[in-house]
VONUZA-900431 format. One record per residue (C-alpha): residue number from 1; residue in one letter; x, y, z. Coordinates in pm, 1 decimal. Layout:
<pts>
+-----+---------+----------+----------+----------+
: num : residuo :     east :    north :       up :
+-----+---------+----------+----------+----------+
: NUM :       a :        X :        Y :        Z :
...
+-----+---------+----------+----------+----------+
</pts>
This chain:
<pts>
+-----+---------+----------+----------+----------+
: num : residuo :     east :    north :       up :
+-----+---------+----------+----------+----------+
:   1 :       m :      0.0 :      0.0 :      0.0 :
:   2 :       v :    276.0 :    247.2 :     92.7 :
:   3 :       l :    462.6 :    173.6 :   -230.4 :
:   4 :       l :    143.3 :    228.6 :   -430.6 :
:   5 :       l :     79.0 :    565.7 :   -264.2 :
:   6 :       l :    433.9 :    682.9 :   -329.7 :
:   7 :       t :    409.8 :    567.3 :   -690.7 :
:   8 :       i :     95.9 :    776.6 :   -739.7 :
:   9 :       i :    271.0 :   1079.7 :   -591.9 :
:  10 :       f :    594.0 :   1046.4 :   -791.3 :
:  11 :       v :    396.9 :   1011.0 :  -1115.0 :
:  12 :       i :    242.0 :   1353.8 :  -1049.1 :
:  13 :       g :    580.7 :   1524.1 :  -1026.5 :
:  14 :       v :    650.5 :   1873.4 :   -899.4 :
:  15 :       r :    722.4 :   2187.8 :  -1094.2 :
:  16 :       s :    886.3 :   2387.2 :   -817.0 :
:  17 :       q :    986.1 :   2310.0 :   -461.4 :
:  18 :       s :    795.4 :   2454.5 :   -166.5 :
:  19 :       y :    861.3 :   2376.8 :    197.5 :
:  20 :       v :    661.1 :   2256.1 :    495.5 :
:  21 :       g :    462.9 :   2550.2 :    631.1 :
:  22 :       d :    457.7 :   2743.1 :    302.3 :
:  23 :       i :    124.2 :   2874.9 :    177.3 :
:  24 :       c :     -9.4 :   2698.4 :   -132.2 :
:  25 :       n :   -323.0 :   2699.3 :   -345.2 :
:  26 :       l :   -541.9 :   2406.9 :   -437.2 :
:  27 :       k :   -666.6 :   2370.7 :   -795.3 :
:  28 :       s :   -998.6 :   2513.8 :   -679.1 :
:  29 :       g :   -818.8 :   2830.7 :   -570.5 :
:  30 :       a :   -877.7 :   2759.5 :   -203.0 :
:  31 :       p :   -580.7 :   2829.6 :     26.7 :
:  32 :       g :   -378.1 :   2552.8 :    180.8 :
:  33 :       k :    -52.7 :   2488.5 :    360.3 :
:  34 :       c :    234.3 :   2265.0 :    252.5 :
:  35 :       s :    242.4 :   1968.7 :    489.0 :
:  36 :       t :    392.7 :   1624.3 :    520.1 :
:  37 :       l :    156.2 :   1347.7 :    419.3 :
:  38 :       e :    132.4 :   1208.3 :    771.9 :
:  39 :       n :      4.0 :   1543.8 :    897.9 :
:  40 :       c :   -268.1 :   1582.7 :    633.8 :
:  41 :       q :   -538.0 :   1326.0 :    694.8 :
:  42 :       s :   -765.4 :   1442.2 :    411.3 :
:  43 :       v :   -501.2 :   1397.7 :    139.5 :
:  44 :       y :   -385.1 :   1069.4 :    290.5 :
:  45 :       s :   -742.6 :    938.5 :    278.3 :
:  46 :       q :   -765.7 :   1041.2 :    -87.6 :
:  47 :       l :   -447.3 :    848.8 :   -166.3 :
:  48 :       v :   -572.4 :    538.6 :     11.2 :
:  49 :       a :   -879.4 :    559.3 :   -213.3 :
:  50 :       g :   -648.5 :    577.2 :   -516.9 :
:  51 :       n :   -692.6 :    948.1 :   -588.6 :
:  52 :       p :   -376.8 :   1160.0 :   -636.2 :
:  53 :       p :   -330.6 :   1476.4 :   -428.6 :
:  54 :       d :   -472.6 :   1799.5 :   -568.1 :
:  55 :       t :   -140.7 :   1985.9 :   -553.4 :
:  56 :       l :    210.0 :   1866.8 :   -468.6 :
:  57 :       c :    446.4 :   2113.9 :   -300.1 :
:  58 :       g :    760.4 :   1903.8 :   -331.4 :
:  59 :       f :    961.5 :   1651.2 :   -136.2 :
:  60 :       s :   1154.9 :   1633.6 :    188.4 :
:  61 :       g :   1403.1 :   1364.7 :     91.9 :
:  62 :       f :   1170.3 :   1091.4 :    -32.9 :
:  63 :       e :    881.9 :   1214.8 :    182.3 :
:  64 :       p :    616.0 :   1398.3 :    -21.3 :
:  65 :       i :    501.8 :   1745.3 :     81.5 :
:  66 :       v :    139.4 :   1800.5 :    -19.6 :
:  67 :       c :    -84.8 :   2105.8 :    -34.2 :
:  68 :       c :   -320.2 :   2041.6 :    254.0 :
:  69 :       p :   -653.1 :   2226.7 :    289.0 :
:  70 :       s :   -614.1 :   2481.8 :    566.6 :
:  71 :       s :   -882.7 :   2325.8 :    782.3 :
:  72 :       t :   -693.4 :   1995.5 :    800.0 :
:  73 :       s :   -329.3 :   2097.4 :    762.3 :
:  74 :       r :   -252.0 :   2026.2 :   1125.0 :
:  75 :       p :   -495.5 :   1795.6 :   1300.7 :
:  76 :       s :   -512.8 :   1881.9 :   1667.7 :
:  77 :       t :   -442.6 :   1604.6 :   1916.2 :
:  78 :       t :   -470.9 :   1836.1 :   2213.5 :
:  79 :       t :   -762.2 :   1751.9 :   2437.0 :
:  80 :       e :  -1024.7 :   1991.2 :   2561.8 :
:  81 :       a :   -875.9 :   1989.8 :   2911.0 :
:  82 :       i :   -537.6 :   2114.4 :   2794.4 :
:  83 :       t :   -684.2 :   2358.1 :   2539.5 :
:  84 :       t :   -899.7 :   2519.9 :   2806.0 :
:  85 :       a :   -607.9 :   2548.1 :   3044.3 :
:  86 :       t :   -370.0 :   2711.2 :   2800.5 :
:  87 :       s :   -628.4 :   2949.9 :   2658.7 :
:  88 :       a :   -731.2 :   3082.1 :   3000.4 :
:  89 :       d :   -440.8 :   3327.8 :   2994.1 :
:  90 :       e :   -265.4 :   3334.4 :   2658.1 :
:  91 :       s :     -0.7 :   3575.3 :   2788.0 :
:  92 :       v :    138.1 :   3315.7 :   3029.2 :
:  93 :       g :    401.5 :   3120.5 :   2840.6 :
:  94 :       s :    356.3 :   3314.3 :   2516.5 :
:  95 :       i :    730.4 :   3376.9 :   2486.2 :
:  96 :       a :    809.2 :   3010.8 :   2552.6 :
:  97 :       r :    559.5 :   2902.3 :   2287.3 :
:  98 :       q :    704.3 :   3150.4 :   2037.9 :
:  99 :       k :   1056.3 :   3021.5 :   2100.9 :
: 100 :       c :    934.9 :   2663.3 :   2070.4 :
: 101 :       a :    806.3 :   2744.1 :   1722.5 :
: 102 :       e :   1138.8 :   2906.3 :   1631.1 :
: 103 :       y :   1345.2 :   2614.7 :   1758.9 :
: 104 :       s :   1128.5 :   2365.1 :   1570.5 :
: 105 :       s :   1282.4 :   2493.1 :   1246.0 :
: 106 :       s :   1608.5 :   2323.2 :   1344.6 :
: 107 :       v :   1434.3 :   1988.7 :   1288.2 :
: 108 :       y :   1507.3 :   2052.6 :    920.0 :
: 109 :       a :   1834.0 :   2099.1 :    732.0 :
: 110 :       l :   1876.6 :   2244.8 :    383.1 :
: 111 :       v :   2038.6 :   2008.1 :    133.1 :
: 112 :       i :   2059.4 :   2001.5 :   -246.2 :
: 113 :       p :   1869.8 :   1692.1 :   -366.7 :
: 114 :       p :   2014.3 :   1497.2 :   -660.0 :
: 115 :       t :   1672.3 :   1428.8 :   -816.0 :
: 116 :       l :   1520.3 :   1775.5 :   -864.4 :
: 117 :       i :   1597.4 :   1955.7 :  -1190.3 :
: 118 :       d :   1639.8 :   2307.6 :  -1050.5 :
: 119 :       k :   1882.8 :   2191.3 :   -775.4 :
: 120 :       r :   1747.0 :   2436.0 :   -520.1 :
: 121 :       p :   1803.5 :   2341.5 :   -153.2 :
: 122 :       v :   1529.1 :   2133.1 :      4.4 :
: 123 :       n :   1434.6 :   2113.0 :    370.3 :
: 124 :       i :   1519.2 :   1761.9 :    489.3 :
: 125 :       s :   1395.1 :   1635.6 :    823.6 :
: 126 :       v :   1669.6 :   1533.1 :   1065.9 :
: 127 :       c :   1416.3 :   1395.4 :   1312.4 :
: 128 :       a :   1516.6 :   1067.0 :   1473.8 :
: 129 :       i :   1189.6 :   1005.6 :   1658.6 :
: 130 :       t :   1056.5 :    707.7 :   1468.3 :
: 131 :       s :    741.5 :    652.7 :   1675.1 :
: 132 :       k :    478.7 :    866.1 :   1844.1 :
: 133 :       k :    450.3 :    601.5 :   2116.4 :
: 134 :       l :    667.5 :    602.4 :   2425.8 :
: 135 :       i :    857.8 :    278.1 :   2474.0 :
: 136 :       v :    766.3 :     90.7 :   2791.8 :
: 137 :       g :   1066.9 :    -32.3 :   2986.2 :
: 138 :       g :   1408.1 :    123.4 :   3033.8 :
: 139 :       t :   1647.7 :     93.9 :   2742.5 :
: 140 :       r :   1928.8 :    278.5 :   2565.9 :
: 141 :       a :   1836.2 :    593.1 :   2379.7 :
: 142 :       d :   1887.7 :    602.1 :   2004.2 :
: 143 :       p :   2115.5 :    854.4 :   1830.8 :
: 144 :       k :   1949.4 :   1197.3 :   1797.0 :
: 145 :       e :   1638.3 :   1072.4 :   1980.6 :
: 146 :       f :   1668.4 :   1321.0 :   2269.7 :
: 147 :       p :   1863.3 :   1618.1 :   2130.1 :
: 148 :       h :   1766.0 :   1832.9 :   2428.7 :
: 149 :       m :   1939.4 :   1606.8 :   2680.4 :
: 150 :       a :   2231.9 :   1758.9 :   2868.4 :
: 151 :       a :   2485.7 :   1624.5 :   3117.0 :
: 152 :       v :   2593.7 :   1852.6 :   3402.2 :
: 153 :       g :   2957.3 :   1816.4 :   3504.3 :
: 154 :       f :   3167.7 :   1897.2 :   3809.9 :
: 155 :       q :   3545.7 :   1929.9 :   3821.2 :
: 156 :       k :   3801.7 :   1961.9 :   4101.2 :
: 157 :       g :   4123.1 :   2120.9 :   3983.7 :
: 158 :       s :   4274.3 :   1923.3 :   3698.6 :
: 159 :       q :   4072.8 :   1609.1 :   3767.7 :
: 160 :       e :   3849.0 :   1459.4 :   3503.4 :
: 161 :       i :   3498.3 :   1598.0 :   3479.2 :
: 162 :       g :   3241.1 :   1403.6 :   3680.3 :
: 163 :       w :   2899.4 :   1398.3 :   3511.3 :
: 164 :       f :   2668.5 :   1367.2 :   3810.6 :
: 165 :       c :   2345.7 :   1537.9 :   3702.3 :
: 166 :       g :   2124.5 :   1576.4 :   3400.5 :
: 167 :       g :   1962.9 :   1878.3 :   3243.2 :
: 168 :       t :   1755.0 :   2003.8 :   2952.5 :
: 169 :       l :   1874.4 :   2237.3 :   2679.5 :
: 170 :       v :   1609.7 :   2511.7 :   2656.6 :
: 171 :       s :   1792.9 :   2771.3 :   2443.4 :
: 172 :       e :   2130.6 :   2838.7 :   2284.0 :
: 173 :       r :   2276.4 :   2958.2 :   2614.3 :
: 174 :       f :   2070.6 :   2795.2 :   2890.7 :
: 175 :       v :   2026.1 :   2450.1 :   3039.0 :
: 176 :       m :   1749.4 :   2380.9 :   3290.3 :
: 177 :       t :   1830.6 :   2148.6 :   3579.7 :
: 178 :       a :   1750.6 :   2091.1 :   3947.2 :
: 179 :       a :   1858.9 :   2354.4 :   4198.0 :
: 180 :       h :   2033.1 :   2089.3 :   4407.5 :
: 181 :       c :   2247.5 :   2009.4 :   4100.5 :
: 182 :       t :   2415.9 :   2349.9 :   4098.3 :
: 183 :       y :   2651.1 :   2262.2 :   4384.8 :
: 184 :       s :   2814.1 :   1952.3 :   4532.0 :
: 185 :       a :   2973.3 :   1953.9 :   4877.7 :
: 186 :       e :   3252.6 :   1731.6 :   4745.8 :
: 187 :       w :   3299.1 :   1874.0 :   4395.5 :
: 188 :       g :   3191.3 :   2234.9 :   4427.4 :
: 189 :       k :   2986.9 :   2426.5 :   4170.8 :
: 190 :       a :   2849.3 :   2283.0 :   3848.6 :
: 191 :       a :   3117.6 :   2375.1 :   3595.6 :
: 192 :       w :   3039.5 :   2206.4 :   3263.8 :
: 193 :       v :   2751.8 :   2111.8 :   3036.9 :
: 194 :       r :   2766.2 :   1855.2 :   2758.0 :
: 195 :       v :   2497.3 :   1826.7 :   2490.4 :
: 196 :       g :   2461.7 :   1601.2 :   2187.7 :
: 197 :       d :   2612.6 :   1291.9 :   2350.2 :
: 198 :       l :   2500.1 :    931.5 :   2396.2 :
: 199 :       n :   2786.9 :    757.8 :   2572.6 :
: 200 :       l :   2984.8 :    982.4 :   2806.0 :
: 201 :       v :   3313.3 :    793.3 :   2763.1 :
: 202 :       s :   3298.8 :    664.2 :   2405.2 :
: 203 :       s :   3375.9 :    851.4 :   2084.3 :
: 204 :       n :   3223.6 :    578.4 :   1865.6 :
: 205 :       d :   2859.7 :    620.3 :   1963.4 :
: 206 :       n :   2717.7 :    807.6 :   1661.9 :
: 207 :       a :   2701.4 :   1135.2 :   1851.8 :
: 208 :       k :   2842.6 :   1486.0 :   1818.3 :
: 209 :       p :   2895.4 :   1617.5 :   2171.6 :
: 210 :       q :   2953.8 :   1982.5 :   2251.0 :
: 211 :       n :   3103.5 :   2092.2 :   2583.8 :
: 212 :       r :   3043.2 :   2436.6 :   2731.6 :
: 213 :       r :   3164.5 :   2598.1 :   3051.6 :
: 214 :       v :   2900.3 :   2714.5 :   3296.7 :
: 215 :       i :   2944.3 :   3083.3 :   3379.1 :
: 216 :       e :   2635.1 :   3137.3 :   3593.5 :
: 217 :       r :   2414.6 :   2918.3 :   3812.9 :
: 218 :       i :   2069.7 :   3062.0 :   3882.4 :
: 219 :       k :   1861.1 :   2880.9 :   4142.7 :
: 220 :       h :   1494.9 :   2963.0 :   4187.3 :
: 221 :       p :   1476.4 :   3231.8 :   4459.7 :
: 222 :       e :   1237.4 :   3023.5 :   4672.1 :
: 223 :       y :   1461.4 :   2717.2 :   4680.2 :
: 224 :       k :   1601.2 :   2674.5 :   5031.8 :
: 225 :       r :   1801.7 :   2368.0 :   5127.7 :
: 226 :       p :   1724.5 :   2114.5 :   5267.3 :
: 227 :       s :   1367.4 :   2168.6 :   5146.0 :
: 228 :       q :   1293.7 :   2001.7 :   4814.0 :
: 229 :       y :   1036.1 :   2252.1 :   4698.9 :
: 230 :       h :   1114.1 :   2480.9 :   4401.0 :
: 231 :       d :   1400.4 :   2250.0 :   4302.4 :
: 232 :       i :   1473.8 :   2412.4 :   3967.4 :
: 233 :       a :   1763.2 :   2616.1 :   3826.9 :
: 234 :       l :   1920.3 :   2748.2 :   3508.8 :
: 235 :       l :   2281.8 :   2714.9 :   3398.4 :
: 236 :       k :   2411.7 :   2988.6 :   3168.5 :
: 237 :       l :   2671.2 :   2871.5 :   2918.7 :
: 238 :       e :   2989.1 :   3055.0 :   2824.3 :
: 239 :       s :   2898.3 :   3046.6 :   2454.4 :
: 240 :       p :   2596.8 :   2933.9 :   2249.6 :
: 241 :       v :   2569.0 :   2573.1 :   2142.4 :
: 242 :       e :   2524.8 :   2489.6 :   1775.1 :
: 243 :       f :   2189.5 :   2341.2 :   1678.5 :
: 244 :       n :   2200.8 :   2034.7 :   1454.3 :
: 245 :       a :   2051.6 :   1687.2 :   1431.5 :
: 246 :       f :   2212.2 :   1596.8 :   1765.6 :
: 247 :       v :   2146.6 :   1919.6 :   1956.7 :
: 248 :       r :   1810.0 :   2094.3 :   1973.7 :
: 249 :       p :   1620.8 :   2258.5 :   2262.6 :
: 250 :       a :   1306.2 :   2115.9 :   2413.4 :
: 251 :       c :    996.8 :   2328.7 :   2464.8 :
: 252 :       l :    880.5 :   2442.4 :   2807.7 :
: 253 :       h :    539.0 :   2301.0 :   2892.9 :
: 254 :       t :    306.8 :   2596.7 :   2950.6 :
: 255 :       g :    -27.2 :   2426.6 :   3019.8 :
: 256 :       n :   -140.6 :   2419.3 :   3382.1 :
: 257 :       t :   -295.0 :   2074.3 :   3360.6 :
: 258 :       l :   -178.9 :   1729.1 :   3254.8 :
: 259 :       e :   -517.0 :   1557.7 :   3274.1 :
: 260 :       a :   -487.4 :   1429.3 :   2917.6 :
: 261 :       q :   -142.9 :   1278.9 :   2981.5 :
: 262 :       t :    -88.8 :    940.1 :   3142.0 :
: 263 :       k :    281.4 :    886.3 :   3075.2 :
: 264 :       g :    606.8 :   1073.0 :   3029.7 :
: 265 :       v :    957.2 :    972.7 :   2926.7 :
: 266 :       a :   1253.8 :   1027.7 :   3157.8 :
: 267 :       t :   1611.9 :   1024.0 :   3031.4 :
: 268 :       g :   1951.6 :   1027.6 :   3195.1 :
: 269 :       w :   2287.9 :    865.9 :   3262.0 :
: 270 :       g :   2189.4 :    781.6 :   3618.3 :
: 271 :       h :   2235.0 :    492.1 :   3851.1 :
: 272 :       v :   2073.3 :    169.5 :   3736.3 :
: 273 :       e :   2043.2 :     36.9 :   4089.5 :
: 274 :       w :   2016.8 :    206.1 :   4427.1 :
: 275 :       q :   2351.8 :    324.8 :   4564.2 :
: 276 :       g :   2542.1 :    143.3 :   4291.4 :
: 277 :       d :   2900.8 :    210.6 :   4197.5 :
: 278 :       g :   2808.7 :    469.8 :   3940.2 :
: 279 :       g :   2579.9 :    569.9 :   3661.5 :
: 280 :       s :   2541.4 :    430.3 :   3315.1 :
: 281 :       n :   2776.0 :    562.1 :   3048.7 :
: 282 :       d :   2491.9 :    522.6 :   2798.3 :
: 283 :       l :   2198.2 :    760.1 :   2783.1 :
: 284 :       l :   1894.0 :    567.0 :   2905.1 :
: 285 :       k :   1522.9 :    626.2 :   2851.5 :
: 286 :       v :   1225.0 :    498.6 :   3046.2 :
: 287 :       t :    851.7 :    555.2 :   3018.2 :
: 288 :       l :    680.8 :    632.7 :   3347.0 :
: 289 :       s :    316.8 :    658.3 :   3446.9 :
: 290 :       l :    209.2 :    992.4 :   3589.9 :
: 291 :       v :     81.4 :    938.3 :   3943.8 :
: 292 :       p :   -208.5 :   1139.1 :   4094.6 :
: 293 :       q :   -107.8 :   1381.7 :   4368.4 :
: 294 :       s :   -320.4 :   1206.1 :   4631.8 :
: 295 :       s :   -158.6 :    868.7 :   4564.0 :
: 296 :       c :    185.3 :   1024.4 :   4565.8 :
: 297 :       n :    124.8 :   1191.3 :   4901.2 :
: 298 :       e :     27.1 :    855.8 :   5048.9 :
: 299 :       s :    360.1 :    713.5 :   4932.8 :
: 300 :       f :    549.3 :    986.2 :   5118.3 :
: 301 :       s :    330.9 :    988.1 :   5429.3 :
: 302 :       s :    609.4 :    845.6 :   5645.6 :
: 303 :       g :    986.0 :    827.9 :   5644.8 :
: 304 :       t :   1292.0 :   1049.6 :   5665.6 :
: 305 :       v :   1209.4 :   1244.1 :   5350.4 :
: 306 :       d :    912.8 :   1414.7 :   5520.6 :
: 307 :       s :   1127.4 :   1683.5 :   5683.4 :
: 308 :       k :   1218.1 :   1803.2 :   5335.2 :
: 309 :       i :    858.2 :   1819.1 :   5210.3 :
: 310 :       r :    672.7 :   1965.9 :   5507.6 :
: 311 :       f :    356.1 :   2032.5 :   5307.3 :
: 312 :       g :    356.4 :   1700.7 :   5126.9 :
: 313 :       i :    356.2 :   1686.3 :   4748.4 :
: 314 :       v :    224.5 :   2022.1 :   4625.6 :
: 315 :       g :     41.9 :   1973.8 :   4296.6 :
: 316 :       d :    112.1 :   2323.7 :   4165.7 :
: 317 :       w :    485.4 :   2277.9 :   4213.6 :
: 318 :       q :    545.6 :   1906.8 :   4165.9 :
: 319 :       i :    462.3 :   1601.9 :   3952.5 :
: 320 :       c :    489.8 :   1236.8 :   4054.1 :
: 321 :       a :    577.6 :    959.2 :   3811.9 :
: 322 :       g :    703.7 :    603.9 :   3833.5 :
: 323 :       e :    635.7 :    232.4 :   3823.9 :
: 324 :       v :    779.1 :    -61.2 :   4012.7 :
: 325 :       g :   1131.8 :   -121.6 :   3886.8 :
: 326 :       k :   1120.4 :    165.7 :   3638.6 :
: 327 :       d :   1177.4 :    503.7 :   3801.7 :
: 328 :       t :   1471.3 :    739.7 :   3767.3 :
: 329 :       c :   1753.2 :    726.8 :   4019.7 :
: 330 :       q :   1981.0 :    969.4 :   4200.2 :
: 331 :       g :   2221.2 :   1016.4 :   3910.4 :
: 332 :       d :   1934.2 :   1138.9 :   3694.8 :
: 333 :       s :   1874.9 :   1444.5 :   3915.8 :
: 334 :       g :   1798.8 :   1752.1 :   3709.2 :
: 335 :       g :   1711.0 :   1556.7 :   3396.4 :
: 336 :       p :   1385.2 :   1596.2 :   3203.5 :
: 337 :       l :   1047.5 :   1428.0 :   3223.2 :
: 338 :       a :    900.4 :   1492.9 :   2879.2 :
: 339 :       i :    600.3 :   1438.5 :   2654.6 :
: 340 :       f :    557.4 :   1486.8 :   2280.0 :
: 341 :       n :    476.0 :   1839.9 :   2167.8 :
: 342 :       t :    148.9 :   1834.2 :   1972.2 :
: 343 :       d :    200.6 :   2163.7 :   1788.0 :
: 344 :       h :    542.9 :   2114.9 :   1630.9 :
: 345 :       y :    689.5 :   1819.5 :   1446.5 :
: 346 :       c :    960.1 :   1623.9 :   1629.0 :
: 347 :       m :    965.8 :   1844.4 :   1940.3 :
: 348 :       y :    930.8 :   1754.4 :   2307.2 :
: 349 :       d :    761.6 :   1941.6 :   2590.9 :
: 350 :       v :    948.6 :   1917.1 :   2920.7 :
: 351 :       i :    690.7 :   1885.3 :   3197.1 :
: 352 :       g :    920.1 :   1804.2 :   3488.4 :
: 353 :       v :   1272.8 :   1830.1 :   3628.7 :
: 354 :       t :   1388.0 :   1520.8 :   3817.9 :
: 355 :       s :   1403.1 :   1620.2 :   4184.9 :
: 356 :       f :   1397.0 :   1326.3 :   4429.3 :
: 357 :       g :   1251.8 :    986.4 :   4514.0 :
: 358 :       r :   1250.1 :    720.9 :   4783.8 :
: 359 :       l :   1430.6 :    422.4 :   4631.2 :
: 360 :       c :   1529.5 :    358.2 :   4272.4 :
: 361 :       g :   1300.0 :    101.4 :   4114.5 :
: 362 :       s :   1076.1 :     85.7 :   4421.4 :
: 363 :       i :    698.4 :    112.6 :   4436.1 :
: 364 :       v :    733.6 :    473.0 :   4554.8 :
: 365 :       p :    717.5 :    721.3 :   4264.7 :
: 366 :       g :    977.8 :    982.0 :   4183.2 :
: 367 :       v :    904.0 :   1351.1 :   4228.4 :
: 368 :       y :    963.4 :   1609.9 :   3955.9 :
: 369 :       t :    952.2 :   1987.8 :   3972.4 :
: 370 :       r :    653.2 :   2098.1 :   3760.4 :
: 371 :       v :    793.4 :   2318.0 :   3482.0 :
: 372 :       s :    471.6 :   2500.2 :   3390.4 :
: 373 :       y :    449.6 :   2672.1 :   3730.8 :
: 374 :       y :    792.3 :   2831.2 :   3679.0 :
: 375 :       v :    753.5 :   2942.3 :   3315.2 :
: 376 :       p :    727.0 :   3318.3 :   3393.2 :
: 377 :       w :   1048.7 :   3300.9 :   3597.0 :
: 378 :       l :   1223.5 :   3090.7 :   3332.2 :
: 379 :       e :   1118.8 :   3325.6 :   3051.2 :
: 380 :       s :   1245.9 :   3631.8 :   3239.0 :
: 381 :       i :   1596.8 :   3484.2 :   3252.7 :
: 382 :       i :   1626.8 :   3287.8 :   2928.7 :
: 383 :       w :   1466.3 :   3548.4 :   2700.2 :
: 384 :       p :   1474.7 :   3879.4 :   2892.6 :
: 385 :       q :   1446.8 :   4096.9 :   2579.8 :
: 386 :       s :   1145.4 :   3915.3 :   2432.0 :
+-----+---------+----------+----------+----------+
</pts>
């Protein structure tokens, strides 16, 4: 079936190349938008029925770009609950959403295709997310699968860098992490950030790492040790990172509800067993169920951790996630809990920053700082001129 559809499309041909997002016109004169076939249900349905698309914009590699009627050019998968929440105050998170749209352009790279006559550059997707479904069970991440993932490093004198925390690239100059990851009693201040890597010790892992010095560590003003509330911070880099297929920011989640979400994906180089000898050199991913606040509070109703969360798990500030044998561990502190962004192709929304938990792989869920609550503060630092 797929081969038949592509044959129909290639027979049509294309006179000039347009790109995803460009405005186009159908044969009827009605306006449309150039879209990938997978994002235009109406044209896809026509092809399945054996009817060629009305207008062809061009190709992204071997992927056809079709002129999609405006009303169906981007089918919404956002539920009513999330739509209502984000539309209640459009000004909250507007800068973050604008930047998310800008950063999504780095999903594509301009190349000169060998098949087109005019040899003009074509936008080629560099997306490495092959499925819209989160994989259940911890496993190694694939190359370019999590281009927003960052490692936070500490260094004493001339010693080798110790990568003890995770983080999320959110702009060219900033990485978001946990506030408790900005300083180590043994190693001092967070000094380095690495992005674009898979294996922290190998150079044969199909990755293109970039290291940057940290020149400023900005903890949320309400974070007070040993309390684990407001456990979020930003690391300012000495120079901008270069966006490519291996390095791309994630979007900040701006909605104030997650009712439509049941799972998120956590990533990191953390410990694979409680109090082990060290973390994994390979970037790992695991899908976790989001746990209701009431259930999470019951899990933390007793034990030594209570002195650090005097008010229990606060829903506005925190998210709980985890399953037996599949939560994130201490080495993953500061790393992201993410979901797929429904507005932009091949982009993630970071909903949480890994903060703390009871035991790695236990029945007790992990706790994540809820990103959406801190968006105004994050915007004021990351994009102060916007």
